[in-house]
N, C-alpha and C positions, 0 to 999 in steps of 0.2 A: 457702310464700310466698317470693318472690325477696328475697334480702338486698341491701341497698344500703349497702355499706361500702367506701368508697374506701381505707381503711387495709388491708383484706383484699386488695383488688385490687393495691395497691402492693406489699404483702408477697409476694404470689404472683409478681409480676414479677421480684422480686429473689432468689427462691429458687434460680434457676439463673443462668447467665451467657449470655443470649441473644446478646450481641455476638459471642461466639465462633463462632456459626453462620455469620456473614458471608453472610447471604442476599442474593441479587442484587436490585437495584431494577428492577421492571418497570413502565414507564410506560404509561398507556392514554389515548388521545384521548377527549375528552368530546363528547357530542352538544350541540347548542345549540337551544333553543326559547324564543322570547320573550326573557325576561331570565335564563333558567336554563341553566347548563352541567351536564349530567347524564350518568349512565352506568348501564346495567343492572347489578344486583348480581351477575348470573351471571358477568360478566367477572372481577371481583376475587375472587370466591369460588374460581374455578378457578385463578387465580394463586396464592392462598394454599394451596390444596390441592396445587399443583405444587411448592411450596417457595419461592416468590418473595415479594417485598414489593411490593404494588401501590400506585402513586401515580397520580393523575389529572392530565392536562395540559389546561388550558382552551384553547379556540381563540384563540390570540394570534398576531399577525403581527409583533410587535416582534422584530426579528432578534437584538438583544442578549439579550432574554429567552429566545428559542428556543435560541440557542447555549449560554447558561449553563445552561439546563435539561438539554440533551443532555450537557453535561459531567458531570452527576451521576447519569445513569441507565445501566443495563447492558443494557436491551432495551426495545423499543417495540412495543406492540400498537396497530394502526390498526383502530379498531372500526367496527361497522356503522352504518347510518343512511340518510339520504335520498339522492336522486339527485345526480349531479354536473352542474353547468352545462356544457352542451356547448360553450359558447364557449371553455372551456379547451382544447378540441380543435380550435378554429377552425371549429366547426360551428354551424348554427342549430338551435333546438329542434324535436324531433319533437312531433307532436300527442299522443303517448303518454307524453311526459315527465311525471313526477310532481313532487312538491315538491322544489325545490333548496334548498340551505342555504349561502348565500353566505358566512356567517360562518365555517363550517367549511372550505369549499373552499380558499381561499387559505392559511389557517393550516396545514392538514394537508399540502397540497402542498409548502409551504416546509419544514415540519417533516420530511417524508419525504426531501426532497432533501438537507437538511443532515445528517440521521441517516445516510443512505447514504454521504455523504462521510466520515463518521466511523466507518464500518464497524460501526455498532451493529446487533446482531441485531434482526430485525423479523418480526412476524407480522401479516399483513393478513387481516382477517376480513370477508367479504362486501363492503361498500363499501370496507373497508380494502384488499382485494386490488385493487379498482379504483383506489384511491389510489396503490398501488405502480405500476400501469401508467400512470396519468395523469402521475405525477411523473417516471417514469424511462424514457420512450420508447415506451410501449405505446399501446394505443387501447381505448376503451370504447364498445361499441355502446349506443345510447340505449334501444332496446327490442328484446329478443331474441324474435323470433317463432319458436317451436319446436314440436316434437311432444309435449313433456311440460310439465307445470305446474311452474313454478319459484317461484311465489309461493303457498305453501301456506296453507290456512286451518285446518290441524290445529294441535294444541298444539305449542308451540315445542320440546318435548323429543321430539316424534314424528318419526321419519325417514319421508320421503315418496318418495324416489327413490334410485337407486344411482349410484355413480360408479366408473369403471374407473381403476385406479391403475397407473402405469408401474413395471415392475420396476426395482430399483436406485435409485429416486428417494428423496427424503427421506421422503415419505409411506409408501412401501413399507417403508423401514427402521423407521419408527415403528410401523406396524401389521402388518407381515409378511403382508400379503395383497393381492390384486389387485382386490378389490371391497369397497366400503364403502357402507353405507346412511346417508344424510345428510338433514338438514332443509334447507329452502330458502325464502328470503324476499327475492326480488329479481326485477327485470325488466331492469335494465341488466346488462351482462356484458362481461368482457374478451374482445375478439375478436382482439386481436393483442398478444402479450406483449412485443414488442420484442426487441432483441438481448440485453438483460441478464437475461432470464428464459426459461425453457422450460416448456412445458405438461407437467404430470405426472399430471393426472387430468381425465377428461371425463365428461359426462352421456351417457345413451343417445342424445340428439339431437345430440351433438357439441359442446355448449356447454363452454367451458373452465371447469373446476371447481377447479383448483389449479395453481400454478406455483411454480418455485423458481429460485434464482440459477444462471446459467450460468458463474459465476466462483468457485465454491467458497465463496461467502459464505453466512452464516447468515440467509437471507431466505426466507420461505415465505408464500404467499398461498393462502387457501382461500375458495371462494365460499359455503360453508355456515356455520353458526353452531355451532362445537364447544362454546362456553360453555354451551349449553343441553342438551348431550347427556350430561351427567354423567360417569360413568366412561368411557363410550365416547369422549367428547371430550377427557378429561383428558390422554391421551398427547401431544397436540399442545402443550398448555401445558407439560408436563414437558420436551418437546424444547426449547421456547423458554427455559425457566428454566435448563436445562443449558447452552445456548449463551450465555446471559447470565452464568452463573457462569464460564464459560471466558473470555469477554470481560473480565469484571471482573478475573480473575487476570492476564490479559495487560496490562491497564492498570496494575495495581499493580506488576507486574514492571518495566514501562517506567519507572516512577517511581524504582525502585531501581538500575537499571543504566544504562549509557551505550549509546545506539544510534547508530552512525555508519555512514553509507553512504560507502564509500571512493572512489566514482567516479561523478560525473554531469557531463554535457556542457551543462547548462543555459546557461552563460554565452555559448555560441555564438549564442544568440538575442537577447541583450541589445541589440545594435545595431539590432534590428528594432522597437524600441519596447516590448518586453516588460518588464513591471515585476515584479520578484521580490517586492515587498511586497504585491501584489494576488493574488487567486486567479485566475490567468490560465489559461484553457483551452488556450493555445498551448504551455505548458510543463508539465513533470511534477514539477518541484521549485520550490516557492515557500514563503514564510513560512506561509501558511495551510495548505497541504498537509502541511508538516512538523509543524505543530501538530496537525492532525487525525490524523496517523499516529503521534503520540507519538515523533517523531524528535528526537534531541538535536543531531546534528552531520552535516554533509555536506562531502565534499571536492569543491569545485568546481574543475574543471580548465580551463585554457586549452587547447583543442584546436586543433591546427594540421594541416591536411591536407598530406600529402606531395606536393609538386609533381611532375608527370609530364613536363613539358616543359623544365624547367630544373633545374640543381643547386641546392643550398642557397644562399640569398642572392640568388636570381634576382629579377627585378623583380616588383612586387606583382601585375601583371596575370597572372602565371603561378603565383601562390601558391594558387590553388584558390578554392572558394566562400566561405570565411571572409573573404577579402580583397576579393572582387569588388565589394562594396557599400560599401567603406570609403574610397574615394578622397577624399571630401570631408572625412575626418578627417585627411588628410595622413599616412596610414600607409603606409610604404614598405618595411617589413621585418618578418620574424617577431618580432623582439624588440619593435619598436614596437607590434605587434598584441597581444602578450602583456601589455605594460604597459597598453595601452588596456583590455583585459579586466579586469585587476586594478584599474585605476582605477574602472571602472564598478561592480564589486562593492563597492569601498570606498565609493562613493557611496550604495549601498543600505544598507550597514551604518551609515553616518553618519546616515542618515535615521531609523533606528529603533534607537538605542543602548540603549533599555530592553529590547529583545527580541532583538537580534542583536549578535554580537561575533566578531571574528577569534580564531582559536586556532592556534598552531603547535606546542604541546606538549600531552601528555596532561594535565598539571596545569591548563593553561588551559581545556581542554575540561571538566574536572571542575568548576572554579570557575564557568564559565559556566552549567553545569547547575544548580549550587547557587543561582545568582543568577536563575534562570528565563530564561536567554538561550539561543538557538540558536547553535551554533558554526559559523562558516564557515571551513573549512580550504582552503588553496590548493594546487594541484598543476599540473603541466604535462604535457600529453599530446603528446609528440613532441619529441625533443631538437633538432629544427629550430629551436626558439625561441632557442637560444644562438648561432646563426649561426656555427658552427664556431669560436667564440671561447670558450675555457674560462673566461676572466675573467667572462663574462656569468653564469656559475653563481652567483658570489658576489652579483652584482646581484639575482638572483631570490631568493636566500636572504634578503637584506635586505627583499625584498618579502613574505617569509613563506612560501615554498613548503615543503611537507613531503616531496614526492616528485616525480620526473620519470619519465615513461614514455619509455624510450630512443628508441622509434620508433613509427610508426603503420603504415598499410597501404602500405608501400613502403620500400625501403632508404634510409637517410640516411647522413651522414658518420660516425655513431657505430656503427651495426650493421645487420645484415640483418633484414628483417621476415619474419614468418611468411607474408606474401603478397608477398614481394619476389623479386629475381632473383639472390640469393646474390652480391652485389657484392663483399663482403669475406671471404666464407667464415666468417661469424660476426661477432665484435666487431672493429672496426678498431683500428689503433694509436692513433688519436685517441680512439676509444671507450674504450680502456683508461685513457687519461689522464682522461677524463670520469668514469668510474666511481670512480677513486681520489680525484678531487677531490670527488665527491659524498660519499664516505666521510668525507673530511676536514671537509666542511662540515656533516655530519649530515643529509644528504638521502637519503631512501630511494630505492633503485634499483628501478624498476618494470619488469618484463619482460613485462607484457601486450603483445601484438602482436609480440613478438620471435620470430625464427626459432629453431628447435630448437638449432642450433649456437651462435647468439648467447646463448641461454639458458644452456647449459653453460659457455660462455666466461665469462659474467658471474658465474656462481656461483664459478668459480675465481679471478677477479680481485677480487671484492668481499671486503672484510674484515668486512663487516656483513651481517646477514640480508637476503635478497632478498624482494621482494613481487611478487605478481601481483594488481593491484588489481581486475581484472575479467576472470577467465578460468575456463572450465569444463573438464569432463572429456572427453577424446577417446574414452575407452572407451564413453561413452554417446552421443556425437555426434561422428562422425568429421569434424572440421573442423580445418584447419591452425592456427586461432587457439586451439584447445583444447589442454590439456596432457595428455600421455600419463601413464600410471601411473608410469612410470620418472621422468618429470619431477617429478611430485608427491612421490615418495619422496625425490628429490634435494633438492627444496626444503625438505621437512620436516627432512631431515638437517642442514641449516645453520640451522634455526630460522626459516625463512621462512614466509610465509602465501600461500594461494591463495584468492581471494574469488569466490564464485559470482556470476555476472551473469545478467541477465534478457533478454539479447538473444535473440530467438526462434531465430535460426539457429544459435546456439551451444548451445541446449538440446535441439533435436529436429531430426533430419535431414529428416523429412517430417511433414506434418500440423501442426495448430495446437498450439503449446506453451502450457502454463498454469503456475500456481503449483506444482502437484504435480510437474511436470518439474524445476522449480528445486530443490525439496526433494530429488529423486532425485540431482541433481548434487552438492548439498551433502553428502548422506549417503554418496555414493561417495567424495568427497574425504575425509570423516571416516574411512571404512573404510581408505583407503590411507595417509593422513597422520597420523591421530589428531585428537582434538578441539582440540588446541592450535595448529593450523595452518590454520584455516579462517575464513571470514567472508563478508560480503556487500558487493558493489560493483555497484550496480544498472545502470549505464550508461544511466540515465534521460536522455532528451533526446539520446542518441546512438543512438537506435532501440531502446534497451532498454525492456522492459515487456511483460508478458503478462497475460491475464485473471487477476484476483486479486492481481496485483502490478504494477500499471500506472502508478503514480505514488507520491509520498511519502505521500499520505494512506492508502495501503494497506499500509504497512510492518508495522503491527500484525498484519495477516493472517498474515504469515510466522511471527510469534511464536506465534500460535494454532496453526498447523500443527506447530510444534515442541512445544508443550505437549501436543497430541494424541498425539504420539509419545513422550511421557513423558521428554523431555529435562529435566534438572535445571536449577535456576536458575543454578548455577555454569557449566554448559555453555552455556546460552543467553547468559549474560554474555560468555563467550569469543567466541561466534559473532557477537554484535552489536557487538563492538568491542574486547573485552578482548585478544584475540590481536594485533590491529592495533596497539593502544596499547602493547603489550609491545614489539613490533618498533620502533615509533616511538621509544620510550624508549631502547632499546639503540642504535639508530642515532645518535640525538642525543647520547647520552652518549659514544659513540666520537668524534663530531665535536667535542666540547668538549675 
């Protein structure tokens, strides 16, 4: 006879220390019928068997509830169920459409989109795979007319047809075979995965049976029901639990370390009505995306294009695209434009003082993190901003800049660019004065964009470590903007840092670059310079961004890649900002 003793159950729970296992939280969407939110027990039993902690998410569309739910989970299972209303695809219903579930549709589509923005691992099962497609740019066919039966009447744990699996795919890595027998309970089917997914398994009639992320993200969709297939279906849930454990570790790590992107060009879009406080699709860095990517700080630069028809200080009409639309602001010079950009950033910070704050020192960045605020750090990209007047440097220091990139794509009065005409044969006499004044004022000298002779000249002139806020390795991609191995060694020798950037043309000479190419550049820099001299400067909104690392919401993906490669917490701390903050501290201490 079963014993009913609460004391015995409680005692058993405390015999060990379950908290030490740190099992990941796996959320599952619930079905909805009449007044009930339900889920088949096979789902949560497989989650438990795979080592996860199952929780059930009801179909709720309250955005605050959804977002706060997502903040506490480590992975998401989009479960099976009824048909999708074709109106979500802009289509009218087919006569073969079955029962739709309006309560689930909107709730799960919103949930999926927001989970995707937060890089949460996801597994879509049957309808759940269709949810992924509907929410993220694919298409679902209302009724699949095929040569095989997809809606079986056999037992749920009985496989009724086979699928062919692509070699090298997530499914192939899970099962180590090219064919799998599956069960099948559907008539709607994904007929277009969209660009964010690729097909990795098909039925004999060509129906798409599984898809995975094209961006190295932990997202998998299967058209069958592995929860009913016992041990044969369990490996898919084990894959998800492992990805959830990885994601949970990355989130926890981001809570303990400071993550700083040392270069973004987002401010160049602010005069176009872009609002940093909204999740704006026109920009890659904003308050929401920083929050989603678990990012603590960003260096926002004022970018100034190098004029090609006038020397420095020429009229605004010749200053390039950043000035062209600003006549009504009465901006007549690079200095005025830089002040305008900093004023605009200040306006955003003042609107959200509970969540945003300026920082010029490592101490301020640390204090902001402790207070739950994102740090906005200021920089200048192109010494054109000082208008050939060294006194203007002190003006911008008072505004809070931490570094100045000496030049951009073109020679200026300070030095020659990597893409210039060798006007000065390196750093000019005026440029030498500028570097020394930057040393005196505690401003980091940034040599991204500088020509090779300018680079070595600056290393000799500067009395403080040099930085390259967004520069890659020429050994991996032969571009004049990238640094040679000799440059990397010279930079490391003086205690400087080179920060890997995500501009595709600096990552790969041909073909599409992705997050894995960025990892290769970082690891090459580590091999040449050591772990103490590297970091990340995305160049977001300056055309930086690749699949898997395309905006600030995806920064945690890079941490996951580092964890997969067994980098220690101490090393990841250095990569994500520790090395940069060391140099910042040294430079600012010298300037005092």
